[in-house]
PyMOL Python script that loads the backbone (N, CA, C, O; Angstrom):
from pymol import cmd

cmd.read_pdbstr("""\
ATOM      1  N   UNK A   1     -57.835   9.973 -40.956  1.00  0.00           N
ATOM      2  CA  UNK A   1     -57.745   9.134 -39.803  1.00  0.00           C
ATOM      3  C   UNK A   1     -58.228   9.927 -38.604  1.00  0.00           C
ATOM      4  O   UNK A   1     -57.820  11.068 -38.390  1.00  0.00           O
ATOM      5  N   UNK A   2     -59.090   9.314 -37.836  1.00  0.00           N
ATOM      6  CA  UNK A   2     -59.578   9.977 -36.632  1.00  0.00           C
ATOM      7  C   UNK A   2     -59.806   8.939 -35.556  1.00  0.00           C
ATOM      8  O   UNK A   2     -60.000   7.758 -35.841  1.00  0.00           O
ATOM      9  N   UNK A   3     -59.779   9.389 -34.332  1.00  0.00           N
ATOM     10  CA  UNK A   3     -60.043   8.465 -33.247  1.00  0.00           C
ATOM     11  C   UNK A   3     -59.679   9.047 -31.909  1.00  0.00           C
ATOM     12  O   UNK A   3     -59.097  10.126 -31.809  1.00  0.00           O
ATOM     13  N   UNK A   4     -60.036   8.307 -30.884  1.00  0.00           N
ATOM     14  CA  UNK A   4     -59.687   8.710 -29.543  1.00  0.00           C
ATOM     15  C   UNK A   4     -60.783   9.487 -28.841  1.00  0.00           C
ATOM     16  O   UNK A   4     -61.962   9.389 -29.179  1.00  0.00           O
ATOM     17  N   UNK A   5     -60.360  10.260 -27.854  1.00  0.00           N
ATOM     18  CA  UNK A   5     -61.282  10.958 -26.968  1.00  0.00           C
ATOM     19  C   UNK A   5     -61.771  12.296 -27.503  1.00  0.00           C
ATOM     20  O   UNK A   5     -62.875  12.725 -27.168  1.00  0.00           O
ATOM     21  N   UNK A   6     -60.972  12.961 -28.327  1.00  0.00           N
ATOM     22  CA  UNK A   6     -61.302  14.307 -28.790  1.00  0.00           C
ATOM     23  C   UNK A   6     -61.067  14.395 -30.300  1.00  0.00           C
ATOM     24  O   UNK A   6     -59.939  14.619 -30.739  1.00  0.00           O
ATOM     25  N   UNK A   7     -62.123  14.220 -31.093  1.00  0.00           N
ATOM     26  CA  UNK A   7     -61.956  14.330 -32.546  1.00  0.00           C
ATOM     27  C   UNK A   7     -61.470  15.738 -32.919  1.00  0.00           C
ATOM     28  O   UNK A   7     -61.944  16.729 -32.363  1.00  0.00           O
ATOM     29  N   UNK A   8     -60.538  15.816 -33.848  1.00  0.00           N
ATOM     30  CA  UNK A   8     -59.992  17.098 -34.281  1.00  0.00           C
ATOM     31  C   UNK A   8     -59.222  16.894 -35.580  1.00  0.00           C
ATOM     32  O   UNK A   8     -59.063  15.766 -36.046  1.00  0.00           O
ATOM     33  N   UNK A   9     -58.751  17.979 -36.155  1.00  0.00           N
ATOM     34  CA  UNK A   9     -57.880  17.913 -37.318  1.00  0.00           C
ATOM     35  C   UNK A   9     -56.495  18.349 -36.873  1.00  0.00           C
ATOM     36  O   UNK A   9     -56.259  19.531 -36.625  1.00  0.00           O
ATOM     37  N   UNK A  10     -55.579  17.393 -36.773  1.00  0.00           N
ATOM     38  CA  UNK A  10     -54.245  17.669 -36.263  1.00  0.00           C
ATOM     39  C   UNK A  10     -53.227  17.980 -37.331  1.00  0.00           C
ATOM     40  O   UNK A  10     -52.259  18.698 -37.082  1.00  0.00           O
ATOM     41  N   UNK A  11     -53.437  17.446 -38.518  1.00  0.00           N
ATOM     42  CA  UNK A  11     -52.483  17.692 -39.585  1.00  0.00           C
ATOM     43  C   UNK A  11     -52.926  17.093 -40.904  1.00  0.00           C
ATOM     44  O   UNK A  11     -53.864  16.299 -40.970  1.00  0.00           O
ATOM     45  N   UNK A  12     -52.225  17.496 -41.951  1.00  0.00           N
ATOM     46  CA  UNK A  12     -52.523  17.039 -43.307  1.00  0.00           C
ATOM     47  C   UNK A  12     -51.219  16.658 -43.991  1.00  0.00           C
ATOM     48  O   UNK A  12     -50.223  17.375 -43.896  1.00  0.00           O
ATOM     49  N   UNK A  13     -51.233  15.531 -44.673  1.00  0.00           N
ATOM     50  CA  UNK A  13     -50.113  15.109 -45.499  1.00  0.00           C
ATOM     51  C   UNK A  13     -50.643  14.969 -46.921  1.00  0.00           C
ATOM     52  O   UNK A  13     -51.637  14.285 -47.159  1.00  0.00           O
ATOM     53  N   UNK A  14     -49.975  15.617 -47.851  1.00  0.00           N
ATOM     54  CA  UNK A  14     -50.395  15.507 -49.249  1.00  0.00           C
ATOM     55  C   UNK A  14     -49.230  14.991 -50.088  1.00  0.00           C
ATOM     56  O   UNK A  14     -48.061  15.209 -49.770  1.00  0.00           O
ATOM     57  N   UNK A  15     -49.584  14.309 -51.153  1.00  0.00           N
ATOM     58  CA  UNK A  15     -48.604  13.754 -52.084  1.00  0.00           C
ATOM     59  C   UNK A  15     -49.003  14.183 -53.482  1.00  0.00           C
ATOM     60  O   UNK A  15     -50.109  13.900 -53.942  1.00  0.00           O
ATOM     61  N   UNK A  16     -48.081  14.877 -54.156  1.00  0.00           N
ATOM     62  CA  UNK A  16     -48.310  15.311 -55.537  1.00  0.00           C
ATOM     63  C   UNK A  16     -47.746  14.249 -56.470  1.00  0.00           C
ATOM     64  O   UNK A  16     -46.537  14.026 -56.528  1.00  0.00           O
ATOM     65  N   UNK A  17     -48.639  13.608 -57.188  1.00  0.00           N
ATOM     66  CA  UNK A  17     -48.245  12.484 -58.038  1.00  0.00           C
ATOM     67  C   UNK A  17     -47.225  12.886 -59.097  1.00  0.00           C
ATOM     68  O   UNK A  17     -46.282  12.143 -59.365  1.00  0.00           O
ATOM     69  N   UNK A  18     -47.406  14.039 -59.689  1.00  0.00           N
ATOM     70  CA  UNK A  18     -46.523  14.458 -60.779  1.00  0.00           C
ATOM     71  C   UNK A  18     -45.107  14.792 -60.291  1.00  0.00           C
ATOM     72  O   UNK A  18     -44.125  14.331 -60.872  1.00  0.00           O
ATOM     73  N   UNK A  19     -45.007  15.587 -59.234  1.00  0.00           N
ATOM     74  CA  UNK A  19     -43.686  15.989 -58.745  1.00  0.00           C
ATOM     75  C   UNK A  19     -43.099  14.998 -57.738  1.00  0.00           C
ATOM     76  O   UNK A  19     -41.912  15.061 -57.417  1.00  0.00           O
ATOM     77  N   UNK A  20     -43.939  14.081 -57.240  1.00  0.00           N
ATOM     78  CA  UNK A  20     -43.547  13.097 -56.217  1.00  0.00           C
ATOM     79  C   UNK A  20     -43.211  13.765 -54.882  1.00  0.00           C
ATOM     80  O   UNK A  20     -42.515  13.184 -54.049  1.00  0.00           O
ATOM     81  N   UNK A  21     -43.706  14.983 -54.685  1.00  0.00           N
ATOM     82  CA  UNK A  21     -43.420  15.741 -53.471  1.00  0.00           C
ATOM     83  C   UNK A  21     -44.462  15.469 -52.391  1.00  0.00           C
ATOM     84  O   UNK A  21     -45.665  15.457 -52.653  1.00  0.00           O
ATOM     85  N   UNK A  22     -43.971  15.252 -51.170  1.00  0.00           N
ATOM     86  CA  UNK A  22     -44.847  15.115 -50.008  1.00  0.00           C
ATOM     87  C   UNK A  22     -44.777  16.412 -49.222  1.00  0.00           C
ATOM     88  O   UNK A  22     -43.692  16.925 -48.946  1.00  0.00           O
ATOM     89  N   UNK A  23     -45.940  16.938 -48.863  1.00  0.00           N
ATOM     90  CA  UNK A  23     -46.034  18.150 -48.050  1.00  0.00           C
ATOM     91  C   UNK A  23     -46.764  17.820 -46.762  1.00  0.00           C
ATOM     92  O   UNK A  23     -47.701  17.022 -46.751  1.00  0.00           O
ATOM     93  N   UNK A  24     -46.322  18.447 -45.670  1.00  0.00           N
ATOM     94  CA  UNK A  24     -46.952  18.213 -44.369  1.00  0.00           C
ATOM     95  C   UNK A  24     -47.373  19.554 -43.777  1.00  0.00           C
ATOM     96  O   UNK A  24     -46.635  20.538 -43.829  1.00  0.00           O
ATOM     97  N   UNK A  25     -48.566  19.564 -43.220  1.00  0.00           N
ATOM     98  CA  UNK A  25     -49.058  20.737 -42.501  1.00  0.00           C
ATOM     99  C   UNK A  25     -49.422  20.300 -41.094  1.00  0.00           C
ATOM    100  O   UNK A  25     -50.324  19.487 -40.898  1.00  0.00           O
ATOM    101  N   UNK A  26     -48.715  20.844 -40.123  1.00  0.00           N
ATOM    102  CA  UNK A  26     -48.994  20.583 -38.710  1.00  0.00           C
ATOM    103  C   UNK A  26     -49.904  21.694 -38.202  1.00  0.00           C
ATOM    104  O   UNK A  26     -49.619  22.870 -38.426  1.00  0.00           O
ATOM    105  N   UNK A  27     -50.976  21.350 -37.535  1.00  0.00           N
ATOM    106  CA  UNK A  27     -51.821  22.348 -36.902  1.00  0.00           C
ATOM    107  C   UNK A  27     -51.483  22.418 -35.420  1.00  0.00           C
ATOM    108  O   UNK A  27     -51.152  21.409 -34.797  1.00  0.00           O
ATOM    109  N   UNK A  28     -51.569  23.605 -34.875  1.00  0.00           N
ATOM    110  CA  UNK A  28     -51.294  23.773 -33.450  1.00  0.00           C
ATOM    111  C   UNK A  28     -52.521  23.401 -32.629  1.00  0.00           C
ATOM    112  O   UNK A  28     -53.658  23.633 -33.040  1.00  0.00           O
ATOM    113  N   UNK A  29     -52.267  22.821 -31.463  1.00  0.00           N
ATOM    114  CA  UNK A  29     -53.352  22.496 -30.542  1.00  0.00           C
ATOM    115  C   UNK A  29     -53.709  23.740 -29.735  1.00  0.00           C
ATOM    116  O   UNK A  29     -53.083  24.789 -29.892  1.00  0.00           O
ATOM    117  N   UNK A  30     -54.703  23.621 -28.884  1.00  0.00           N
ATOM    118  CA  UNK A  30     -55.165  24.762 -28.092  1.00  0.00           C
ATOM    119  C   UNK A  30     -54.077  25.325 -27.181  1.00  0.00           C
ATOM    120  O   UNK A  30     -54.133  26.498 -26.813  1.00  0.00           O
ATOM    121  N   UNK A  31     -53.094  24.516 -26.812  1.00  0.00           N
ATOM    122  CA  UNK A  31     -52.023  25.003 -25.934  1.00  0.00           C
ATOM    123  C   UNK A  31     -50.756  25.391 -26.705  1.00  0.00           C
ATOM    124  O   UNK A  31     -49.713  25.646 -26.103  1.00  0.00           O
ATOM    125  N   UNK A  32     -50.851  25.435 -28.037  1.00  0.00           N
ATOM    126  CA  UNK A  32     -49.743  25.899 -28.858  1.00  0.00           C
ATOM    127  C   UNK A  32     -48.775  24.837 -29.335  1.00  0.00           C
ATOM    128  O   UNK A  32     -47.910  25.119 -30.163  1.00  0.00           O
ATOM    129  N   UNK A  33     -48.906  23.621 -28.827  1.00  0.00           N
ATOM    130  CA  UNK A  33     -48.035  22.544 -29.312  1.00  0.00           C
ATOM    131  C   UNK A  33     -48.550  22.052 -30.661  1.00  0.00           C
ATOM    132  O   UNK A  33     -49.729  22.206 -30.979  1.00  0.00           O
ATOM    133  N   UNK A  34     -47.669  21.467 -31.440  1.00  0.00           N
ATOM    134  CA  UNK A  34     -48.083  20.908 -32.725  1.00  0.00           C
ATOM    135  C   UNK A  34     -48.564  19.482 -32.514  1.00  0.00           C
ATOM    136  O   UNK A  34     -47.972  18.713 -31.756  1.00  0.00           O
ATOM    137  N   UNK A  35     -49.653  19.145 -33.201  1.00  0.00           N
ATOM    138  CA  UNK A  35     -50.192  17.793 -33.117  1.00  0.00           C
ATOM    139  C   UNK A  35     -49.204  16.795 -33.700  1.00  0.00           C
ATOM    140  O   UNK A  35     -48.559  17.060 -34.714  1.00  0.00           O
ATOM    141  N   UNK A  36     -49.094  15.657 -33.053  1.00  0.00           N
ATOM    142  CA  UNK A  36     -48.163  14.618 -33.513  1.00  0.00           C
ATOM    143  C   UNK A  36     -48.851  13.515 -34.308  1.00  0.00           C
ATOM    144  O   UNK A  36     -48.186  12.625 -34.839  1.00  0.00           O
ATOM    145  N   UNK A  37     -50.173  13.565 -34.395  1.00  0.00           N
ATOM    146  CA  UNK A  37     -50.881  12.541 -35.155  1.00  0.00           C
ATOM    147  C   UNK A  37     -50.561  12.603 -36.640  1.00  0.00           C
ATOM    148  O   UNK A  37     -50.873  11.672 -37.383  1.00  0.00           O
ATOM    149  N   UNK A  38     -49.944  13.688 -37.074  1.00  0.00           N
ATOM    150  CA  UNK A  38     -49.543  13.775 -38.473  1.00  0.00           C
ATOM    151  C   UNK A  38     -48.542  12.677 -38.836  1.00  0.00           C
ATOM    152  O   UNK A  38     -48.441  12.290 -40.000  1.00  0.00           O
ATOM    153  N   UNK A  39     -47.802  12.173 -37.842  1.00  0.00           N
ATOM    154  CA  UNK A  39     -46.855  11.095 -38.125  1.00  0.00           C
ATOM    155  C   UNK A  39     -47.580   9.826 -38.579  1.00  0.00           C
ATOM    156  O   UNK A  39     -47.035   9.041 -39.355  1.00  0.00           O
ATOM    157  N   UNK A  40     -48.804   9.630 -38.097  1.00  0.00           N
ATOM    158  CA  UNK A  40     -49.612   8.506 -38.569  1.00  0.00           C
ATOM    159  C   UNK A  40     -50.011   8.720 -40.030  1.00  0.00           C
ATOM    160  O   UNK A  40     -49.939   7.802 -40.847  1.00  0.00           O
ATOM    161  N   UNK A  41     -50.436   9.951 -40.343  1.00  0.00           N
ATOM    162  CA  UNK A  41     -50.818  10.271 -41.721  1.00  0.00           C
ATOM    163  C   UNK A  41     -49.629  10.127 -42.664  1.00  0.00           C
ATOM    164  O   UNK A  41     -49.768   9.642 -43.787  1.00  0.00           O
ATOM    165  N   UNK A  42     -48.463  10.555 -42.194  1.00  0.00           N
ATOM    166  CA  UNK A  42     -47.254  10.453 -43.004  1.00  0.00           C
ATOM    167  C   UNK A  42     -46.903   8.987 -43.284  1.00  0.00           C
ATOM    168  O   UNK A  42     -46.555   8.633 -44.410  1.00  0.00           O
ATOM    169  N   UNK A  43     -46.996   8.151 -42.270  1.00  0.00           N
ATOM    170  CA  UNK A  43     -46.702   6.729 -42.463  1.00  0.00           C
ATOM    171  C   UNK A  43     -47.689   6.109 -43.446  1.00  0.00           C
ATOM    172  O   UNK A  43     -47.298   5.329 -44.314  1.00  0.00           O
ATOM    173  N   UNK A  44     -48.967   6.455 -43.309  1.00  0.00           N
ATOM    174  CA  UNK A  44     -49.988   5.935 -44.212  1.00  0.00           C
ATOM    175  C   UNK A  44     -49.691   6.355 -45.654  1.00  0.00           C
ATOM    176  O   UNK A  44     -49.723   5.528 -46.565  1.00  0.00           O
ATOM    177  N   UNK A  45     -49.405   7.631 -45.855  1.00  0.00           N
ATOM    178  CA  UNK A  45     -49.111   8.129 -47.200  1.00  0.00           C
ATOM    179  C   UNK A  45     -47.905   7.423 -47.799  1.00  0.00           C
ATOM    180  O   UNK A  45     -47.926   7.038 -48.968  1.00  0.00           O
ATOM    181  N   UNK A  46     -46.857   7.253 -47.006  1.00  0.00           N
ATOM    182  CA  UNK A  46     -45.655   6.568 -47.487  1.00  0.00           C
ATOM    183  C   UNK A  46     -45.956   5.140 -47.936  1.00  0.00           C
ATOM    184  O   UNK A  46     -45.383   4.657 -48.912  1.00  0.00           O
ATOM    185  N   UNK A  47     -46.854   4.470 -47.224  1.00  0.00           N
ATOM    186  CA  UNK A  47     -47.178   3.068 -47.532  1.00  0.00           C
ATOM    187  C   UNK A  47     -47.943   2.921 -48.840  1.00  0.00           C
ATOM    188  O   UNK A  47     -47.795   1.913 -49.530  1.00  0.00           O
ATOM    189  N   UNK A  48     -48.764   3.919 -49.195  1.00  0.00           N
ATOM    190  CA  UNK A  48     -49.631   3.729 -50.364  1.00  0.00           C
ATOM    191  C   UNK A  48     -49.271   4.584 -51.576  1.00  0.00           C
ATOM    192  O   UNK A  48     -49.737   4.296 -52.678  1.00  0.00           O
ATOM    193  N   UNK A  49     -48.464   5.617 -51.408  1.00  0.00           N
ATOM    194  CA  UNK A  49     -48.232   6.589 -52.482  1.00  0.00           C
ATOM    195  C   UNK A  49     -47.680   5.968 -53.767  1.00  0.00           C
ATOM    196  O   UNK A  49     -48.044   6.404 -54.859  1.00  0.00           O
ATOM    197  N   UNK A  50     -46.834   4.986 -53.663  1.00  0.00           N
ATOM    198  CA  UNK A  50     -46.234   4.388 -54.857  1.00  0.00           C
ATOM    199  C   UNK A  50     -47.201   3.482 -55.615  1.00  0.00           C
ATOM    200  O   UNK A  50     -46.879   2.994 -56.699  1.00  0.00           O
ATOM    201  N   UNK A  51     -48.370   3.260 -55.054  1.00  0.00           N
ATOM    202  CA  UNK A  51     -49.374   2.409 -55.691  1.00  0.00           C
ATOM    203  C   UNK A  51     -50.508   3.226 -56.304  1.00  0.00           C
ATOM    204  O   UNK A  51     -51.494   2.663 -56.781  1.00  0.00           O
ATOM    205  N   UNK A  52     -50.373   4.535 -56.292  1.00  0.00           N
ATOM    206  CA  UNK A  52     -51.421   5.424 -56.781  1.00  0.00           C
ATOM    207  C   UNK A  52     -51.111   5.924 -58.187  1.00  0.00           C
ATOM    208  O   UNK A  52     -49.956   5.966 -58.610  1.00  0.00           O
ATOM    209  N   UNK A  53     -52.150   6.293 -58.885  1.00  0.00           N
ATOM    210  CA  UNK A  53     -51.956   6.939 -60.181  1.00  0.00           C
ATOM    211  C   UNK A  53     -52.524   8.355 -60.144  1.00  0.00           C
ATOM    212  O   UNK A  53     -52.984   8.884 -61.156  1.00  0.00           O
ATOM    213  N   UNK A  54     -52.480   8.959 -58.949  1.00  0.00           N
ATOM    214  CA  UNK A  54     -52.961  10.325 -58.774  1.00  0.00           C
ATOM    215  C   UNK A  54     -52.494  10.887 -57.450  1.00  0.00           C
ATOM    216  O   UNK A  54     -51.668  10.293 -56.757  1.00  0.00           O
ATOM    217  N   UNK A  55     -53.031  12.027 -57.117  1.00  0.00           N
ATOM    218  CA  UNK A  55     -52.654  12.740 -55.896  1.00  0.00           C
ATOM    219  C   UNK A  55     -53.295  12.110 -54.664  1.00  0.00           C
ATOM    220  O   UNK A  55     -54.236  11.322 -54.765  1.00  0.00           O
ATOM    221  N   UNK A  56     -52.760  12.478 -53.493  1.00  0.00           N
ATOM    222  CA  UNK A  56     -53.245  11.932 -52.228  1.00  0.00           C
ATOM    223  C   UNK A  56     -53.266  13.027 -51.175  1.00  0.00           C
ATOM    224  O   UNK A  56     -52.354  13.851 -51.108  1.00  0.00           O
ATOM    225  N   UNK A  57     -54.299  13.034 -50.360  1.00  0.00           N
ATOM    226  CA  UNK A  57     -54.386  13.940 -49.219  1.00  0.00           C
ATOM    227  C   UNK A  57     -54.907  13.131 -48.032  1.00  0.00           C
ATOM    228  O   UNK A  57     -55.993  12.556 -48.091  1.00  0.00           O
ATOM    229  N   UNK A  58     -54.127  13.092 -46.965  1.00  0.00           N
ATOM    230  CA  UNK A  58     -54.496  12.340 -45.767  1.00  0.00           C
ATOM    231  C   UNK A  58     -54.612  13.321 -44.613  1.00  0.00           C
ATOM    232  O   UNK A  58     -53.681  14.077 -44.336  1.00  0.00           O
ATOM    233  N   UNK A  59     -55.753  13.307 -43.943  1.00  0.00           N
ATOM    234  CA  UNK A  59     -55.926  14.130 -42.747  1.00  0.00           C
ATOM    235  C   UNK A  59     -55.880  13.220 -41.529  1.00  0.00           C
ATOM    236  O   UNK A  59     -56.285  12.059 -41.586  1.00  0.00           O
ATOM    237  N   UNK A  60     -55.380  13.765 -40.430  1.00  0.00           N
ATOM    238  CA  UNK A  60     -55.272  12.969 -39.212  1.00  0.00           C
ATOM    239  C   UNK A  60     -55.650  13.804 -37.999  1.00  0.00           C
ATOM    240  O   UNK A  60     -55.303  14.981 -37.897  1.00  0.00           O
ATOM    241  N   UNK A  61     -56.366  13.168 -37.088  1.00  0.00           N
ATOM    242  CA  UNK A  61     -56.721  13.782 -35.828  1.00  0.00           C
ATOM    243  C   UNK A  61     -57.040  12.696 -34.816  1.00  0.00           C
ATOM    244  O   UNK A  61     -58.184  12.255 -34.711  1.00  0.00           O
ATOM    245  N   UNK A  62     -56.044  12.270 -34.080  1.00  0.00           N
ATOM    246  CA  UNK A  62     -56.202  11.197 -33.102  1.00  0.00           C
ATOM    247  C   UNK A  62     -55.741  11.727 -31.744  1.00  0.00           C
ATOM    248  O   UNK A  62     -54.631  12.242 -31.611  1.00  0.00           O
ATOM    249  N   UNK A  63     -56.599  11.596 -30.752  1.00  0.00           N
ATOM    250  CA  UNK A  63     -56.232  12.068 -29.414  1.00  0.00           C
ATOM    251  C   UNK A  63     -56.731  11.069 -28.379  1.00  0.00           C
ATOM    252  O   UNK A  63     -57.912  10.723 -28.352  1.00  0.00           O
ATOM    253  N   UNK A  64     -55.826  10.616 -27.535  1.00  0.00           N
ATOM    254  CA  UNK A  64     -56.191   9.724 -26.433  1.00  0.00           C
ATOM    255  C   UNK A  64     -55.580  10.312 -25.169  1.00  0.00           C
ATOM    256  O   UNK A  64     -54.359  10.424 -25.053  1.00  0.00           O
ATOM    257  N   UNK A  65     -56.425  10.682 -24.236  1.00  0.00           N
ATOM    258  CA  UNK A  65     -55.939  11.235 -22.969  1.00  0.00           C
ATOM    259  C   UNK A  65     -55.036  10.226 -22.279  1.00  0.00           C
ATOM    260  O   UNK A  65     -55.405   9.063 -22.118  1.00  0.00           O
ATOM    261  N   UNK A  66     -53.857  10.668 -21.873  1.00  0.00           N
ATOM    262  CA  UNK A  66     -52.943   9.801 -21.128  1.00  0.00           C
ATOM    263  C   UNK A  66     -52.418   8.629 -21.928  1.00  0.00           C
ATOM    264  O   UNK A  66     -52.157   7.566 -21.364  1.00  0.00           O
ATOM    265  N   UNK A  67     -52.257   8.797 -23.223  1.00  0.00           N
ATOM    266  CA  UNK A  67     -51.801   7.690 -24.069  1.00  0.00           C
ATOM    267  C   UNK A  67     -50.452   7.151 -23.576  1.00  0.00           C
ATOM    268  O   UNK A  67     -49.571   7.903 -23.160  1.00  0.00           O
ATOM    269  N   UNK A  68     -50.330   5.845 -23.637  1.00  0.00           N
ATOM    270  CA  UNK A  68     -49.092   5.185 -23.209  1.00  0.00           C
ATOM    271  C   UNK A  68     -48.194   4.933 -24.414  1.00  0.00           C
ATOM    272  O   UNK A  68     -48.640   4.989 -25.560  1.00  0.00           O
ATOM    273  N   UNK A  69     -46.933   4.655 -24.138  1.00  0.00           N
ATOM    274  CA  UNK A  69     -45.992   4.330 -25.208  1.00  0.00           C
ATOM    275  C   UNK A  69     -46.455   3.088 -25.969  1.00  0.00           C
ATOM    276  O   UNK A  69     -46.299   3.012 -27.188  1.00  0.00           O
ATOM    277  N   UNK A  70     -47.013   2.134 -25.265  1.00  0.00           N
ATOM    278  CA  UNK A  70     -47.518   0.908 -25.892  1.00  0.00           C
ATOM    279  C   UNK A  70     -48.675   1.224 -26.852  1.00  0.00           C
ATOM    280  O   UNK A  70     -48.764   0.650 -27.937  1.00  0.00           O
ATOM    281  N   UNK A  71     -49.555   2.140 -26.439  1.00  0.00           N
ATOM    282  CA  UNK A  71     -50.666   2.529 -27.309  1.00  0.00           C
ATOM    283  C   UNK A  71     -50.166   3.299 -28.534  1.00  0.00           C
ATOM    284  O   UNK A  71     -50.691   3.134 -29.635  1.00  0.00           O
ATOM    285  N   UNK A  72     -49.159   4.131 -28.335  1.00  0.00           N
ATOM    286  CA  UNK A  72     -48.573   4.852 -29.472  1.00  0.00           C
ATOM    287  C   UNK A  72     -47.992   3.859 -30.468  1.00  0.00           C
ATOM    288  O   UNK A  72     -48.235   3.968 -31.670  1.00  0.00           O
ATOM    289  N   UNK A  73     -47.228   2.894 -29.974  1.00  0.00           N
ATOM    290  CA  UNK A  73     -46.660   1.864 -30.847  1.00  0.00           C
ATOM    291  C   UNK A  73     -47.761   1.107 -31.589  1.00  0.00           C
ATOM    292  O   UNK A  73     -47.631   0.825 -32.780  1.00  0.00           O
ATOM    293  N   UNK A  74     -48.843   0.781 -30.883  1.00  0.00           N
ATOM    294  CA  UNK A  74     -49.951   0.046 -31.497  1.00  0.00           C
ATOM    295  C   UNK A  74     -50.626   0.869 -32.589  1.00  0.00           C
ATOM    296  O   UNK A  74     -51.122   0.311 -33.568  1.00  0.00           O
ATOM    297  N   UNK A  75     -50.648   2.185 -32.429  1.00  0.00           N
ATOM    298  CA  UNK A  75     -51.298   3.026 -33.445  1.00  0.00           C
ATOM    299  C   UNK A  75     -50.558   2.939 -34.777  1.00  0.00           C
ATOM    300  O   UNK A  75     -51.188   2.986 -35.833  1.00  0.00           O
ATOM    301  N   UNK A  76     -49.242   2.813 -34.744  1.00  0.00           N
ATOM    302  CA  UNK A  76     -48.492   2.679 -35.987  1.00  0.00           C
ATOM    303  C   UNK A  76     -48.739   1.319 -36.647  1.00  0.00           C
ATOM    304  O   UNK A  76     -48.766   1.218 -37.874  1.00  0.00           O
ATOM    305  N   UNK A  77     -48.915   0.290 -35.845  1.00  0.00           N
ATOM    306  CA  UNK A  77     -49.273  -1.030 -36.382  1.00  0.00           C
ATOM    307  C   UNK A  77     -50.651  -0.957 -37.046  1.00  0.00           C
ATOM    308  O   UNK A  77     -50.858  -1.520 -38.121  1.00  0.00           O
ATOM    309  N   UNK A  78     -51.588  -0.265 -36.402  1.00  0.00           N
ATOM    310  CA  UNK A  78     -52.930  -0.117 -36.973  1.00  0.00           C
ATOM    311  C   UNK A  78     -52.892   0.652 -38.291  1.00  0.00           C
ATOM    312  O   UNK A  78     -53.644   0.336 -39.212  1.00  0.00           O
ATOM    313  N   UNK A  79     -52.028   1.650 -38.388  1.00  0.00           N
ATOM    314  CA  UNK A  79     -51.892   2.400 -39.638  1.00  0.00           C
ATOM    315  C   UNK A  79     -51.363   1.493 -40.750  1.00  0.00           C
ATOM    316  O   UNK A  79     -51.838   1.567 -41.884  1.00  0.00           O
ATOM    317  N   UNK A  80     -50.391   0.644 -40.438  1.00  0.00           N
ATOM    318  CA  UNK A  80     -49.888  -0.307 -41.425  1.00  0.00           C
ATOM    319  C   UNK A  80     -51.009  -1.233 -41.895  1.00  0.00           C
ATOM    320  O   UNK A  80     -51.133  -1.510 -43.088  1.00  0.00           O
ATOM    321  N   UNK A  81     -51.813  -1.703 -40.966  1.00  0.00           N
ATOM    322  CA  UNK A  81     -52.936  -2.584 -41.320  1.00  0.00           C
ATOM    323  C   UNK A  81     -53.960  -1.853 -42.176  1.00  0.00           C
ATOM    324  O   UNK A  81     -54.491  -2.423 -43.129  1.00  0.00           O
ATOM    325  N   UNK A  82     -54.241  -0.600 -41.846  1.00  0.00           N
ATOM    326  CA  UNK A  82     -55.178   0.198 -42.633  1.00  0.00           C
ATOM    327  C   UNK A  82     -54.638   0.409 -44.050  1.00  0.00           C
ATOM    328  O   UNK A  82     -55.375   0.267 -45.026  1.00  0.00           O
ATOM    329  N   UNK A  83     -53.363   0.745 -44.157  1.00  0.00           N
ATOM    330  CA  UNK A  83     -52.754   0.930 -45.486  1.00  0.00           C
ATOM    331  C   UNK A  83     -52.844  -0.343 -46.310  1.00  0.00           C
ATOM    332  O   UNK A  83     -53.160  -0.291 -47.498  1.00  0.00           O
ATOM    333  N   UNK A  84     -52.570  -1.484 -45.693  1.00  0.00           N
ATOM    334  CA  UNK A  84     -52.660  -2.744 -46.420  1.00  0.00           C
ATOM    335  C   UNK A  84     -54.085  -3.031 -46.862  1.00  0.00           C
ATOM    336  O   UNK A  84     -54.303  -3.528 -47.967  1.00  0.00           O
ATOM    337  N   UNK A  85     -55.048  -2.725 -46.018  1.00  0.00           N
ATOM    338  CA  UNK A  85     -56.458  -2.916 -46.399  1.00  0.00           C
ATOM    339  C   UNK A  85     -56.824  -2.023 -47.577  1.00  0.00           C
ATOM    340  O   UNK A  85     -57.546  -2.460 -48.473  1.00  0.00           O
ATOM    341  N   UNK A  86     -56.349  -0.799 -47.596  1.00  0.00           N
ATOM    342  CA  UNK A  86     -56.609   0.111 -48.706  1.00  0.00           C
ATOM    343  C   UNK A  86     -55.968  -0.427 -49.984  1.00  0.00           C
ATOM    344  O   UNK A  86     -56.580  -0.401 -51.052  1.00  0.00           O
ATOM    345  N   UNK A  87     -54.747  -0.907 -49.870  1.00  0.00           N
ATOM    346  CA  UNK A  87     -54.073  -1.445 -51.047  1.00  0.00           C
ATOM    347  C   UNK A  87     -54.745  -2.701 -51.586  1.00  0.00           C
ATOM    348  O   UNK A  87     -54.750  -2.940 -52.793  1.00  0.00           O
ATOM    349  N   UNK A  88     -55.304  -3.493 -50.696  1.00  0.00           N
ATOM    350  CA  UNK A  88     -56.004  -4.706 -51.133  1.00  0.00           C
ATOM    351  C   UNK A  88     -57.286  -4.358 -51.856  1.00  0.00           C
ATOM    352  O   UNK A  88     -58.009  -5.252 -52.296  1.00  0.00           O
TER     353      UNK A  88
END
""", "prot")
cmd.dss("prot")
cmd.show_as("cartoon", "prot")
cmd.util.cbc("prot")
cmd.orient("prot")
C-alpha cells in the first residue's frame, strides 16, 4: 500500500500460513518516530489472511502532510474496500 505526498516504506506485516503467526516491522522515519501506516497493513492482513492458502507479506508507506482525523478514518475504510476487492 502506498500513497500520499511522500512515497516510502513505513512498515511490513507478514503472516505465516503454517504457524498462523503475524509479524510486524515498524521502520523509523527521518525524525526517529515509527511510521503508523503499518496499522493499515495490519488491518489489510487481518481481513484477508483467513482466506489464503499460503503466506502473506504486506508493505505500507502512506504519508499525507497535515492529515486530518477524518482522512485517517477514511484511510481505514479504503483499506477495508481494498481487502474486499482482493477477496472478490
